Structures are given as structure tokens and as C-alpha cells.
N, C-alpha and C positions, 0 to 999 in steps of 0.2 A: 668693381668694388662691392656693390650690393650684392652682386650674384655669389661671390666670394661669402659673404655674410650669413648668404641664406643656407649654405651648405653646412654640414654637420663639422663640427671640430675635431681633430684627431684622424682625419682620412686614413683610411690604410694604403697599403702600397699600391692596390688597384687604382685606387682615386686617384694618388697622386700621378701614376703613369697615364691615366686618362686626362689630366689635366695638361700634363706635359704635350699629348698627342693634340689637343683643343689648339694649344699654343702654335704647334708647327704648322697645323691646317690653316691657321690666321697668318703666319707668317709666309706660308706657301701661296696665300691668295694675294699677300700684298705684293710679292716679289711678282707674281704672273700680271698684276694690275701696272707695276711698274716698266715690265717689259713690254706691255702693251700701250702703255702712253708714251714712252720715251724708246720707240722701236729702234734696231740696229739698221743702217743704211742697206736699202736692197731687200728688206724683209716684206714679203707679198702680204697684200692686205688680210687676204684670206687667213694666213698664220696669225695675224692680230686678231681677229676675230674669234678665232679658237682660242688663244690665251685668255681672253676676256669672259669666255663662256666657259673653261676651265675654272677662272678664277670665282665666278658665280657658283659654280657646280662645288668648289672646296667650300665656300661660306655655307651654303645649304648643309652639306654634310656635317660641317662644325656645329650649325644649329641643331641638327638631329642628333648627334652625339652629347652636345650639352644637354637636351632634353632627356636622352637617357641617363646621364650622369645624375641630373637632378632628381630622376625617379628612382635609381637605384640607392641616392644616396637619402631620400626622404624614406622610401622602403625599409633602408636599415635602419635608420632612426626610430621609427614607429615599431618596427618589429621587437627590437632590443625593449622599448618602453612597453609593449602588450604582451608578448610571448613570454616574456622569462619572469613575471611578476607572479606571486600568490594569488589564488582567486579573490582573496579579500581586499586586495590592492588593485583591481581591475580599474576602479573608478579613476585611482590618480593616474593611471596608464592611459586611459582613454583620454583625459583632459590635456595631458602633455602632449600627445598625440595630434590632437586638435591645435594645439598653439603650435605644433611645428607645420602641420600642413597650412593653419590660418596665414601664418606668416608667410609661408612659400606663395600662396597665392593672393594676397594681399586683402584679406577679408579682416572685417572688424568684429565678427562674433562667430562661434561655431558650436555646434550641438551635435549630440547622438542621441537619438531618440528609439529605447526599446521597446517591442509591444509586448503584451501579456498573450498568454496561449491561444485565447479567442480572437487575436487578432485585431479587437476593437477598445484595448484601453490600453493606456502607458503603464508600463511596469518600472522601468527605470530612466534616467535622463541624465546626460554629463553635459556640461558646458563650458566654454572658453570664450572669453571677451578679452579684446585689445585694451591696452591702458586708456582710463578716462570713458569707457563703453558703458552703459547700463545693462545688465545682464536680464536674461528672459525670466530667472527665476523658475526653470523647470523643475528643480529638483522638488519643489512643492507641488507638482501636477501629477505625481504617481497615482494611477488609479482612475485618471480622467478618461473620458471616451473621447477617441478620435474619429468618431462615424461622420463628424460634421464636415472635416477634410475630404468628402468623396472625391473632388477633383484630383488632388494630389494623391492620395490612395490607390486610384485606378491607374495612375501613370506609374507608380512605384512597383504595384503587383506586377504588371505588365514588362516590369525590368527597365524602365527606361528612367533618365534622370528628369527632374524638374527642373527646367531653367528660366527664371525670370529675370529678364534685363532691366525691365521698368515696372514698379510693380502697381504703376497707374494701370497698366495695358492688361493686368489681369481679366480672363476671360469671367463671364456673368456667372457662370455657374459656380465660381471660386468664391463663394460667398463669405466662408469661415476664415479662408486665405486673406481675402481684402479686408474683413475686420482686424486679424491680427497684424497685418502690415501696417495698418492706421493706428494702432493702438501703440505699437512699438517703434513707430517710425522708419520702418524698413522701406528702402528704396529699391534693393534689387536681391536677389537670393538665388540660392540653388540647392538641390536636395538630392542626394543619391542614395538608392535603394540597397539595403543590407539583406540578401538573399541567402538561407539555407535550404539547401537541395529544392530550389525554386518556390521555396515560401517566404513571405516577407516578414522578418523577425524585427524591422526597424528600418531607420533612415539616417544619414549622416548630412548635415546641412552647415552652410556658411551664408552670411548675409552682411549687406552693407547698409549705412545709414544716411551718408553723407550725399550721394547722388547714384542716378543707375548707371549701370557698367555692364559691358560684356564680360562673358565668362569663355575663357578661350577653351580651344579644343585640349591644350596640354595640361589645361589646369582641370578639366573635367577627367582626363585620362588619370592625372596623379589622385583624384579622389577616389575612382574605381579602384586605381591599385590598393589604397589606403584601405577600401572598404572589405577588401579580401582580407587584409591581415586583421581587420578589427571582427570580420566574422568569426575566423578561427580563434581569436581569443575569447568572444562572446562563448562560443560553443565549448570551450574548454572548459570555462568558467562554470557552465550549466552540466557537464558532464561530471566535473568535480565535486559540483553540490549535489548532484543526485546520487553520486557514490556515496557523500558523506550522510546523505538523508537515509539511504540504504542501509548504512551499516548502523546508524541510529536506530531505525526501525528493526533491525534484526536485535540489537542488543536489548532495546526496549522489550521486543517480543520475549527472550530469553528471560529477562529479569521478570517479564509477567507471567510467564509460563511456570518459573521458580516459585512466585509466591503463590500463584493459583493451586499449585500441587501442595505446598504447605497448609494452605487454609482449608483445602479440600480435607487434606489428612487430620488435620484438629477438628473439624467439624464432624468428619465422619465417625469418630470415635464415640462421642457422645451422642451422635443420632443412630449409631448401631445399637445400643442399649436401649436408648429410648423407644424407637420403633420395635425391638423386639421384645420388651416390656409390654408394649400396647397391645402388641399382637397377640402375645399370651395371655393379657386379661382379657381381650375377645373371645380366646378360645375357651376360656374357663368359665365366662359367664352362660348360664342356663340360657335356655330359649325364653324370651320374655314373655312373663305371663302376667305381669302387672304394668301399669303405667310407667312406675319408676325404675322397673327393668329394662323396658324399652328406652327410657332417657339416657340410661346410663352407658346401653350399647350405642346410641346416636351420639353421646358425647365421645367414646372412644373412638367413633367413626370419623368424627370432626377431627380429632386429634392427629390421628392416622393420615388423614388427608393433610393436615399441616406437614407432618414428616414427610410426605409425597412432594409436597413444593420445596421444602428444604433439600431434597434430594435431587430435584432437577435444578436448583440454581447449584448444587455441588457439582452436577453433572457438567453443567456449563463451565464451570472453573475448571474441571478437571479436561474439559475438550480444548481448552486453551494450551494446556501443558502437554499433553501426550496425543500421538494420532489414535485414529479409532481402528481397533483390532477387530472388531465384530465382523463375523462372516456376512458377505452380502448375499442376497436372494431377491428372485424377484416378487414385487412389494405391490399389493394392491393400494394403489394411492387413494382410491375413494375412499375406501374402507378407512384408512390412517385419517384422511381429512374429516369424515364423520366421527371418528372418535375424539378426533382433537376440538371440534366443536361442542363436543358435549361435555367435554372437560373444561372449555373456556366459557361455557354459557353463562355462569354466573357473572362473568365479568363484561359479557358482551351485552345482555339483554337490556341496559340501563342506557346502552349509549349509541345503539344502531340495530337495525334489522338487519339479520343476516340473508343474503340471497344465494343461492347455493346454483350454480351454472355448469352443471356436468353435462359433457355428452354422454351418449346412453351406453358404449362401449368404449370404456377407456383402459389402452394397454396397461400391463403391469409396468414398474421400471426396475432398474437395477439400483440395490440400496439395502437399506436395514429399517424395519419399522421404527427401532429407537429413535436414530438418527433422524429419519423424515419427519417422525412426529415432533420430533423436538424442533425442526425448523419450522413446521407449520403452525406451532404453538407461540414461537417468537414473532413470526409474520402477524398472526392473527391478534396477538395482545397488542403489537405495536400500532397495529391498525385502530384498535379500541381506544389505545391511549392519547390517539391524534382527534377523538372526538371527544367534546365534552359530555359530561353527564345529563341526563335530565330531559332531552331531547329525541330519544331513539326513534320517534316516528319520522323525524326529518332527516335522518341519514341512513346510508347503507355501507355493510360491509360484504362485498362482493367475491366469493370464492369460486373460480372457474378452473374446470380441467377440459383440456383438448389435447386430441392426438394430432401430432405433425409426422413428417415424412419417417423420422428415424427416431424421433424423439415424443415425450409428451410434455405440455405446457401447463404450469401451475401459475396462477396469477391471484394474488390479495389486491381487491381495489378497495380504498375507503373514499369516503366524502367529507375527510377531516379537514385540519388546518393547513397540510400542505409542508413542503421543505423548502425553506430558503434557499437561492441558489449559491450562497457563500456557504451553506453549511452542507450544500450536497457532495462535495470533494470530501468530507471527514466520514460520513455516515457509516463507512465500514471500518474506521479506525476502532481498536479496542480500546474500552472505557471512556469514548466519547459519547454523551449524551446531552440533548436539550431540555432532559426533563427536570425539574426541581430535585433538589437533595433528599435521598432516600425513596423516591420513584422509580429508579431504574439504575442499573450498574453500566449500563453502555456497552453491554458485550453481546446485545441480540445478533444483530447483523453481520457483525465478526463473525461470530460463530456459525451462522447460516451461510456466510460466502465460505468459510473453512469446510463446512461439510459438503456443500454443493460442489465444490471445486474437487475435493478428494472422490466425489462419486462420478467425475467426469462429467459434471453438468455446468451451467452458468447462472447467474443471477444478475438481475440488472433491477433499477430504480428510476420511475419518472415521476416528475410531480409539479404541481401547478399551486402557488400559494392561494388558499382561500377556497380551492376547490376540490383538493385532495391527493392522494399518491397511489400509484400503482407500483406493486413488486411482481415481477416475472422470474420465474425458476422455470429452466428447461433441463430435462433429464433425459438420459439414454434409455430407451424403452428396452424391454426384455420380452418380447411377445412371441418370440419363438420356443422361448423355455416353459417346460412343465413343472407347475411347482407343486411338490408334495409336502403337504405340511409334517412336520416331525411327529413321530409317534409318540403317547408318553410312555416314559420309560417304567418299564414292569421289574420290579427288583424282588429280590428272594424274600422269603417271609420275613415279619419283620423282628428278629431277633435280636436282643440285647448286644451291642458291641462295647468294647472295653475301649475309652478313648482318653488320650492325653491332651489337655488344652494347655497351652504356653501364652499368657498374654499380661502384659503389664498394666494392664486396666484393669482395676478390681470390679468394676461395675461389668464389663464385658464377661469375666469370668462368671460372676452371678448369674448373668441372663443364660450363659452356656449352660448351668447347673439346670435352669428351669425349663428351657427349650430342648434339653435332650433327656428328660426322665425317661427312665425305661433303660438307659444306657449305664455302663458302670464308667464313672467321670474321676479323674485324676487332676487336680488344677492346680499349677504352679505360676508363679508369678513373674519370672525371668529365664533367660537361657543357661544360666549357671546352675539354677536349681534342677532345671529339666535333665540337663547332660548329667548331673549328680546322682538325679533319681533313676534314670536310664541305665547307671551302672548296676544299679541293684534290681531293678525289675524292667522288661523287655517285651512283655506279653502285652502289648496294645496292638489293637486292630487298625487305628487310627491316630494320626498326631496332627492336632490342629495348633498351628504356630504362629505366633503374629510376625510379619515379616520386618518391620521398623521398631525395635525395642532397645532401650540403652545398653550400654556394655556389649554383651552377644547379642546380635542380631539373628533374624531366622536364617540367615546365608550361612553365619557362622555355626548355627545348630546344625544346619543339614551337612555343612562339611566336616563336623565332628562325627556326626552319626554314621555317615557313609564310610569315613576313614575307619570308624573303630567297630561298628557292626553292619558290615555291608548288606543292602537288603532291605533293611529295616527304613531306611531313608526313602523307599518308595511309599511308605505309607504316610509320609508327611504331607498336608494340605497347608498351605500358608494363606493366613489372614491378612489382607491389607488396607489400610484407610486411602491408598492412592497416592503416597507421596514416592513416586517412583525415579531414583536418581539413574543415570544412565549405566552405573554399574549393576542396579538392581533389574533393569531391563534386561541387559544382557545375561545376567544370573538365570532369569524367569526363562527366556528364550531357550536357553542351554539344558537347563533342567526338566522342563516340561512338565513338573508337577501342579496339580490344580491349584488354582488361588480362588478364594472365598473373598468376595470385596464387601467391605462395609459400608453402608448398614446391608445386611443380607437379610433375606425373607426366610422364616421359621422353616419353611418348607422345603424351600433349598438347602437350608443347612441340615437338616434330616436325609433328606435324598443324598447329599455328599457324604455323609458319616456311612449311609447304608451301602452305597456304591463302592468306597474304597474300602470299607469291612468287606464287603462281599467278594472284592476282586482277591482280598488276603485269604479269605477261607477257602476259595475256588483254587488258590495256587497253592493250598496248603504248608503255607509257612507261617 
């Protein structure tokens, strides 16, 4: 009767047939026993012995089949409880499975402990107790170290079950196990390893508190079978959780990219005319003949330096929203490093002494000067911010360059505060920062990783709290390539060009009038005005057109010009603050017209006008 109560209700047809078979085996054994005890007259003794042996064999077969039936019933029940549950309900499924198995093997408490990725801490725990039993309270132990259970862990990691029939007989090295048994009045326990691809991810255990007991082979067998089902359920939950995390990270990155592109566009418009006007003023200032003139030029230089810093921040934002399309070339990493250290000198001198540790010959690497300079600046400034101001003589920032087999190693090491172990897994997450509000956006290392990965390299960080941090960047070398620097473009004589400028920002139009003096300019505030004007006057060498405008965009203007006045569309140069939608990106790839990115340098604008205008004159159109 007790055996039938342990089996799950609602048995299937196969289970019913199995029970019928067990009954028949029992009946057959009883018949053989009866024949052997009350034999027919004249039946040889040897035949009677054979009947008794057959009866014994039938009973053994019935026992084995009974054990298989129990295993099948238990696995069916636990599988239903574990494998058909949503990931967020795994805990209830594990506890239900522990109850089924615990009642089957007459245990008083059962538990499943899952380990963290490092294998040395508890990550999740589930527990079941028979009625009237005091629980371990494992749910509150998440994050606790398990290194003290070295004796048990060594056995479990080797794939062996830990079976203790009497806790008083634990070996001397099982110090922590003995303490827990005394604390919780455990007299006997058994733990089964949960292994995934040979790695211990946790264990399942049962114990008793009333008296020592033996753990039968069939009970250990049932625990192993249940453990396999449990590992599958845990792994399914982890896969589902990882998938959800990946999707959430992808959506967050997309949202961040859209936000970054929008911010960059909004910043670039005022930055374009601010930077342009400052450059214009510096060009117009005479050579300093008096102290006041020199001071004015210094003020302008400092203001321009400020705009350059803003441009770097905007470049960081844009790199989050769009891949880099700048052509790669062999780059002198030593020269880029020196340039970066000069740029950051003012922020470094009050915090640490800079140590240069370069090999004599450092091969060139694949990349771009702009992007590698951006990476180096982020790494050097991160190192500086890890060191408090005022003790520069006591701290070092070491920048090292080494040639390896097929790569070049760049490392930046500081003697700062270091990175806490719980923070380390998040250092490459966008917008994650440990600095105070206003001291950083938390994008530096995320951008560095994206840039280095896009260049075919790798980046890694090691740190010790209180001693400092080292960031290592490995880049593929370009040793066999011969780098020929681009020759400066020599244009035709600086003849005035006729230029149409279309932009919805009035300050940008004012800037264009100042920077393009010597050319004949017509400035218009939107796409409709531009198309109306071109209907009357199309004698322009260059059309500078903002890409993103309300109502009619630069794309709309381009299509109307191409369809109405074929050939004129080739003279369009798009001006952009960087808010590229997928549609805009496809458009620019298809048309191949030049793009002038805000904020632009005055000379770059003038060169663009002369180049496009010269192409028109040479074509005779």
C-alpha cells in the first residue's frame, strides 16, 4: 500500500500494464513455491529444487522491475514539474521535485544549491522540508562562499556522491560539514553532484535528523536520474535568461544609439557656427603687436580648445550610434601616443608622472589615427581619474608599446585606486560609471572596446583594489605595408564660385557668408525656397544643402533636382549634423555625393567648394 501511495496518481496505460506484470510475477512465484512445498507424488527432488530457484528468480525479477517502475514514475513526475515551467517559475518546480523524491526515499529535508560562475559562491538555493521539520533557511544564503566545504566539493567535482550514514563519523578534514551538521542536528545526509559538461554547477542533497541511516543503492540511483533532469531545467532557465538579457541589451543599445545620434545632431548645429565664427575671428586678427592683441588671440585659442573638447564628446556619442566608415591605413602608434599625451598633459601633470616604455621599433598597426587617438585619450584620462590630485610624485601612469608575433601590444597602467571585483563585469557597459555625477558619461571603455573590436583587435582589463589598473590593447600589425601619406590637394586658382546654401539654421547661413567671402552666395532657409529659386536660376557651381530639414529634407531636394534638372544634382554637397536614420544612410551610400559634417573647419569648407566647383568648370556644364 505504501508503495502505491508513493507512485504518482493518474498512471498511464504503460504504468498500469507494468503493475499488472508485477502482480503476475508475484503470483507465478507463489505458485512455484506452492508446487515445491506440496509436490506431486513421484516428483524428483532435483525438480523441486529447480522450482524453488525459479520462484526466487521471479521474485528478484519482480524487485528489479519494481525499481524501474519507481524510477520511471519519479522521472515522469519530476520532468513534468521542471521542464514544462516558464523560467521564472523554476523555483516552485524544483521544490515540488524535491518533495516527490524526498518522500520516495524517506528523507526529512531536501535542497538544491546552485553555484555562481566562479564555482565558489552560492547563487540560488531551493529547499523542501517534511512536515514539522525546521528548514535550513538556504534562501538567505545567496552570495555566501562555499570554499569551506572543501572536502565535499572535491568529491562532487570529481562526479562522486557524498554519502554520510552517520554525521558523527565525518573525516577530520570535513570541518565545516561537521559544524553545519551539529548546528542543524543532521544525523545523516547524501549529496549528488549537478554536472554540466563536466563542470560542477551545484548539488542536490537530502538529510535526516532523527537517527543515522543507510542510503540504499536504488535511492542513490533515483537521485542521479533526478539530477540529470534538474541540470537540464537549470540550463534551460539560464539559456532563456541569457536570451532575454541579450535582447534587452540589444534594445538598450538601439535606444542609446538613437538618443546619441539625436544629441549629436542638436549639439553639432550650434557647435558648427560657434567653432566657425571663432576660426573666422582668429583669421581676421592681425599679428599681435601689443599685449592686448596677444591676449585676445590667447582667449580665442582657449575658446577653440573648448569647442574641440565638445567635438570629442560628440564624436563619442556618434560612435555609439553608427559604425566608423573612415578608411583604415597603417598607423604609427608611437606618434599617436605622443600626440595624445601632449593633448592630455594638463590633466595628467597634477595627478601622476607619465612613464613612456616604448620598444625602439614599434611596427605600424591597422587602424585610423582619429579612432586610435580616441582610444588612447580615453584610456589615459581614465587612468588619471583613478588617481587623486595633489600627489603626482607618488603615482605613475605607464604607457607601454611592445611588438609581438603578429600584433602590437599597447598597455596603460596606473597606480590608482583600482576596480572593485563586483564592478569589473560592468566596466564595458555603456553609460556605466563609478565617478560622481558630472565627472563622466560612462561611455569611454564601451567606445574603446567597439573601436578595437572593429579594427580586429582585443582589449582586456586587470586590476587590484588599492594598487592600480592595467588596460591592454592588442592590435594587428601592418608591418609589411608601405605607408604613403596623402599629398595635399592642389586646386585650380582661387576663382570665385557661385554657391547656393540651403540650411534651416540662420546662424549657419551667417557663418557661411563670412567663411566664403570671395564667392557669390545665395542663402535660403528651407527646401521649398531652394526649389523655387532653382526654377528661376540654376547657374550655381556648388549647392550646399542641409540633409535634415523640416518639411523637405535634403534627400527630397536631391530627388526633385535630379528629376527636374538632370546633372545639377551632381553639384550638391550635403551638410549634416550626424543624425543618420537607416533611410538616410542608404541614401548617402547610393548617391555618393560629398557630405560636409558639422562642425566643419573653415579650410575644409573652402576646399570642398573649390573642388566641387572646379569639377563643374572642368566638365563644362
